[in-house]
N, C-alpha and C positions, 0 to 999 in steps of 0.2 A: 517282567516279574511274574505275571500270572502264568505264563507258559512254563516257567521254571518250576512251578509248584503244581502243575497239572490242572490249572484252571483255564478254560477257554473263554475268552471274552465274548459276550453277546451284545456288546455295545459298539457304537460307531468308533472309528479310529480317532484317538486323541490327537489334536493338533496344537494344543497349548501345553503350558507347564503344569496345568491342573487337570484333574480327572473329571468325568461326567457327573459324579456325585460329590463335587467339591463343596456343596452347601453343607454336607454333613461334617466335613473337616472344618469349615468356617464356624459351625456351631460349637464344635469341641474346642476350637481355638479361642472363641469368645469366652467360654467358661474359664479357660486357663488365664486369659488376659484380665479377667475380672477377679483373679485371685482364688477361684473355686477349683482348686487342683483336682480334688476327688471327683467333682462333677465332670471335669475335662476327661479324666480317665474313664469314667462310666460312659460318657458320650462317645469316646473313641472306640471302646470295646463294643458298644451297641452298634455303632456305624459299621464296624468290620463285619458284623453278621449280615449286613446288606451288600456292601460293596465288593467283598472278595468273592462270594458266590456268583455275583453278576459279572465278574471279570474286570472290575475297575481297580487294577493293581496300583495305579498311581495314587488315587485317593486313599487306598489301603496303606500305602507307605506314609502318607501325611498323617493318617489316624494313628498309626503305630508310633510315629515320631512324637505326636502330641501326647500320647500316653506316656512316653518316656519323659517328656517335659514335666508332666504332672507328677511322676514318680520322683523326679529330681526336686521339685518344689516341696514334696512331703518327706524328703530325707530318707527315701526307701532305696538306699544305695545298693544293697545286694540284689534286690529285684531289678533295679535299673541296669546293673551290670549284666544280668542275664538277658534282659530285653534288648539292650543295645547290641549284644553279641549276636542274638538271633536276627535282629534287623540288618546288621552288616552282612549276614549270610544271604539275605534276600535282595541285596542291592546290586548283584551282578548285572552289569550293563546299564546301571542307572546314572552313571557319570560321576565325576570327581566331587561335585558340590554336595551331593547326597551323602557320600561317604564321609566327607569332612564334617557335615552337620552331626552325624551320629557319633563320629570319633570325639567331637567336642564334649558331648554328653557322657560318653564312655570314660573320657579322661577325668571328668568330675567324680564319677563313681569309683574309679581306680584310686584317686587321691584320697577319698574318704574311706577307702578300704586299706589304706596304708601301703599301696603299691605305687610309689612315686616314680620309680624308674619306668614302669610300663605307661604311667600317665604321661610322662615327658615324651615318650616315643609317640603316643597317640596325638599329643598336642603338636609336635613337630610335623608329623605327617599331615594332619588336618590343616595346619598353617601353610605348609608348602602347597597342598592341593588348591587352596583358595587363592593364595597370593600369586602363584605361578600360572594359574589358568584364568585368563581374562573372561569376562562375561558380565551381563547386566540382568540376568534372570533372577527371579525371586529367591531361588535356592542358594545362590551365591551370597546374597545379602543376609538371608536367614542363617546360613552357615557361619558367616563372620560374627553375627550376634551371639550365636551359641558358643562359638570358639572363644570370643572375647571374654565371656563370663568365666569359662574354664581357665583361660590364661591368667585372668585376674586372681582367681582362686589359687593359682600356683605362684602368685607374687611376681608374675611376668608382666609388669604394668605397661612397659613400653610396647611390646607386641600386642597387648590387649587393647590399648588405645588405638594403635595403628589398624587393628582389625575392625574396630568400630568406626573409624574414619572411612575405611573402604566400604563398610556396610552403608553408611550414610550416602556415599556417592552412588552406590548401586540403587538405592531407594530414592534418588533425586526426583523421579517422576511419580512417586507414591507418597504423598504428603503424610498420611497417617503413619506409615512404616518409617518414613524419615524422622518424624517426631519421636517415635520410639527409639530409633537409633541414636539420635542426639541426646535423649534422656538417658539412655544406657551409657553413652560416653561421659555424660555428666557424673553418673555414679562412679565410673572408672576413675575419673579425675578426683572425685571426692575421696575415694579409698586411697588413691596414690598420694594425695596430699597428707592424709593421716599417716601413711607409711613413712613418708619423708619426715614428718614431725617426730615419729618414733625414732628415726635415725638421726635426729638432731638437726635437720635441715629446714629451718623455719622459712627461709626465703624460697626454697624450692617448693615447700608446701603451699605457700601463698600463691605461687604461680599456678599451681594445679587447682586451687580453689577458685582463682579468677577464671580459669578455663571452664570449671564446673558451672560458674554463674553464667558465662557466655553461652554455653551449650543449653543450659536450662531456659534461658531467654529465647534462644532459637527454637527449641522444642515447643515452648509455649506458643510462639507465633504460628508455627506450623500446625499445632493441634487446634488452635482457634480457627485458622483458615480452612482446615479440613473437617471441622466440626467433629473432632475426635471425641471418644467417650469421656465422661466426666472424671473417671478414675485416672485417665492419662493426664488431664489438666491438673488434678490435685497432686499427682505424683511430681510433675515438673515444678509446680509452685513450691512444694516442700523442698526440692533440691536447691532451688534458688535461695530460699531462706537459710538452708544449711550453709551454703557457700558464703552468704553475707555474714552469717554469724561467725564463721571461721575467719573471715577477713576483718572481723571487728568493726563492721559497718552497722550502725544503729539507725533506726530501731528495727528489730527483727519481728516479723509477723508470726507470733507464736500460734495464732489461730490457724494459719496455713499449715504449720507443722502438725497440729492436733488433728485437723480434718483429714490429712493424708494417711495418718498412722494406721487406720483400720483397713485401708484398701490398697496397700502397696506390698511389694515383695519383702521378705524377711531382711534382706540386706539394706534396702532403703529405710525400713523401719528402724534398724539399728542406727543408721545415720541420724534419723530424726531424734532418737533418744539421746544420742551423744550431743546433738545441738541443744536439746532441752536441758541436759545435765549441765552443760557449760553455762547456759543462761541462768539456771538456778544457782550455780556456784557463784556466778558474778553478782547475784542479788543477795548473797549471804545465806541462801537456803541450802545448807550442806546435806540435810536429810533428804530433800527433794532431789539433789544431784545424785546422791547415792542410790535413791530409788530408781532413777532413770538408768544409771550405769548397771544396776543389777538386772534391769530388763534387757539390756544389751546382751548380758551373759546368758539370760534365759533363751534368747533367740539364736545363740551361737550355733547350736546343732542344726538349725534349719537354714542358716545363711550359707552362701557359696564362698565366702571369704572370711579368713580368720582375723584380718586386720582390725575391724571394729571391736571385736572382743579383746584383742590385745590392748587397744587404746583404753577401753573401759577398765581393764585390770590396772593399767598404768595410772589412770586418773584416780582410781580407788586407792592405790598406794600413795599417791600424792596427798589425797585428803587425809588418809591415816597419818602420814608423815607430818602434815600441817598441824594435826591435832596433838600428836604425841611428841613432835619435835624431830628434827633431822639428826642423824648420827652418821659417823664415818661408814658404818656398815650399809646403811640405806643409800648413801651417796655412791659407794663402791658398786652396789647392786644396780643402781641406775646407770652408771657408766658401762657396766658389763652388758646390761640389756641393750643399750644403744649400739655397742660394738657388735653384739650378736645379730641384731636386726640388719645392720649394714653388711655383715659377712654373709648372712643367709640370702639376702637379696642378690648380692654379687654372685654367689655360688649358683643360685637358680638361673640367673641370666646367662652365666657362662655355660652351664650344662645345656640349656635350651639351644644356645647358639651352636654348640658342638653337635647336638643331636640333629638339629635342622640342617647343618652343613653335611652331616653324614647321610641324611635322608636325600638331600638334593644330589649328592654325589652318586648315590645308588640309582636315582632316577636317571641321571645323566648317563651313567654306565649302561643302564638298560636301553636307553635311546640309542647310544652308540652301537650297542650290540644289534639292535633291530636294524639300524642303518647299515651295519656291516652285513647282516644277512641279506638285505635287499640288494647289496652290491653283487651278490651271486645269483640273484633270482630274476627270471624273466617276468616282467610286469604283467604281461597278458595272461600267461598260463599258470604262473606260480612254480613252474619247473625251473631247473637251473638254467643259466645263460651261457654264452660263449666263454665268459671269463671263468666259469666253473669248469668247462671242458678243458680250457687251457691249463688250469690248475691240476686236473686229473692227468693230463698228458705229461705234465712236468714231474709227476710223482713216479719214480722208477717202478714201484710196486703196482700201483693202480693202473698204470698205462699198459700193463701186460695182462690185465684181466679180460675175460670174454666180453664182447660188446655187440650191441645190436644197433643198426641204423634203421630208423623207421621213416617212411615217406608216405604221405596221404595221397592216394591215387587221384589223379586229375583234380588237384586242389584248385588250380586256376579256373577250371570249369565250374567248380562249386561257387567261387566268388562271382563269376560272370553270370551264372544262372540264378543264384539265390541272394547275392549281395555280399559285400565285405563284412557286414555285421554278423551274418550267419557264418561266414568263414571264420571270424574270430571266435564265435561260440563253439564251432567244431573243434578248433585247436584247444580251447580251454577244456571242453568235455573230454577230448582225447587224452590230454595230460592227466585228467582225473582217473580215467579208465585204466590207463597204463600204470599209474602209480599204485592203484589198488591191486594189480596183478604182480607187482614187484615185491621182492622180499626186503626186510629191514637190511640196510647196508647197500642195497642197489642204488645207483645214482641215475636219475632221470634229468636230462637237460635238453632244452630246445636249441638245436644247432643253428637253425636259421630258417626263416620261411615256414614251410610245413614239414621240416625234417627234425627228428628227435633222435637223441643218442641215449642208449641205456648201457651203463657200465655195471656189470654184475659183481656182486660180492663174492668172496671166496666160496667155492663149492657150487656155484650156480651153473645150471645147464642151459646154455644159450639156445640150443635147438628147441628144447621143450618150452622155454619161455616164448620164443618166437611163434611157435605153433599156437600156444594158448592166447597170445595177444591177437593173432590173426583171427581166431575164432570169436573171441570176446568182442573185438571192435566191430566185426561184421554183424554180430547179433545184437548190438546195442540199439536202443530205440532212438535213432537219430531223427525220426519223424516228429519227435516232441520239440525239436528245434525248428524244423520247417517241414510241412507235409511233403511226402514222397522223397525225402532226403535219405540217402544211404551213404555210408562211408566204409572204405576198406583200406588196407595197408599193403605196401610192398616193403619187405624187410630183408636187410642184408645182415648176415651173421659172420662175425669174426671170432674165431676160437682164441683161447688164451695163448699168450706168448708175445714176444716182441712184434710190433707192427699190427696189433689186434685191430686198432681203429682203421688202419689202411686196408686191411683185409675186409672189414665190415663195409667200408665205403665202396670198395671195388665190387663186392658182391651185390650191393644195392644197385650200382650202376648197371651191372649185367642184367639184374632182374628187371629194372625199369625198361631196358632196351628190349627185353624179350616179352614183356607183358602185352596182352591183346589190347588194341585201341578200343575205347568205349566212348560212345557218342553223347551219352547223357548220364549224369551221376545218379539220376533217379532209378536207372535200370541196372546200376552196377552191383553185382553180387559176388564177384570173384576177387581173389587177390593172388599175388605171386610171392612165394616164399623161396628164397635161394640160400643155400649154405655154401660157405667157402671154407674148405678144409685144408687149403694149401698151407 
């Protein structure tokens, strides 16, 4: 990363998934985890002033990502869209998990900007990158958590929960992170349950609330064992009480809900107010219920999911209907709302599956194309292989183009004197040198051993290319591979027309027979160039 932006690292090589200045990223992340989003942004920006000039690009990526998390928490969607775009440009070579992490945040910004089609594309790519690439490193788990939140915001509850399940598996050996993953999955189940209730599925909603309670208990146990921050414990305690309230299990610890309200994220705060509104309504305190439901609406702009605000609106309508009496119009409206929610969820799920399938098909096509390219490529030198030569000879047009046969002088002696590893490096370097001298459209292939074939494109001058290759190869710095090593070529030229390769091969054989014997490759300075004009 640093090299891509002109920064040369002055630090030891990084051998872990975190950079040398990781403590600065930890500090910024602690601010974010404590709900102090602006402090996290400030800490990230301050840390960047230290780590990037020092060349710690890895910590720089973490700090930029935490800054994006803070922007998401503060509902700064246009700024987040800009920052995620810039961060994606910096991620060349950083691996699929980093890209997926940032795509998850970018998808949230796109959804809040009304660009749902682009958001779906980003979600599908991120999901495919994380699910289809195995690994247990931190960034994969972090990517799943970021993506799960975005998927949930897009009402893709099944994929969201699956992503969080995989995050918990990745963090199995990190108790604090695992506790956060299970707590986040509990939130996903809570929202999913509310969505199912809106769609009229009480039984399905209860199943999700039961899962929410189970995950909250697991998160609480892990948080206690790992001595996690108090905010984490308050968070999971409130989620458990929310689930119990929705499952109609009494008594509910209202104090646990109250204690968590001021230190949790906006979405969990909405869940807390919904639980307290339901408790108040059950006790006959309709004004208290309305007050809590209005608080849900007030937090809607900051939350990552629209479902709690939809539920609050629905409950407010129920309270108003209870006070004013039910009418055919209100009943019809309620049925329409239920059908609309069902249709919306089904449409989102179908679109996501289609986009994900298209993304995976594109990746598969790219992989097949790469594999196909490798079928024509010599694995050592990167030049074409015999299969490519056979394809050229089978083409009536290309088989009549001018050709050069190249042979490394006394290559066996190079292997004997310097070793086969040096011999392999010679062939690889030779292919690079020859390729640089060829024109676009020229075909370079390794015919076998130390022999290469060049098939010239239309208009190519084989004699001129042969002379240039002979000079360039002889003048190359072969001693950088091994001291005192020199390399030269014998080249056979076949002019255009039928049998061009046969003429090039015959010319090469005559040249090899006529060249002077050389006793040691270190003293070799000459080459033999022969043209066949027959």
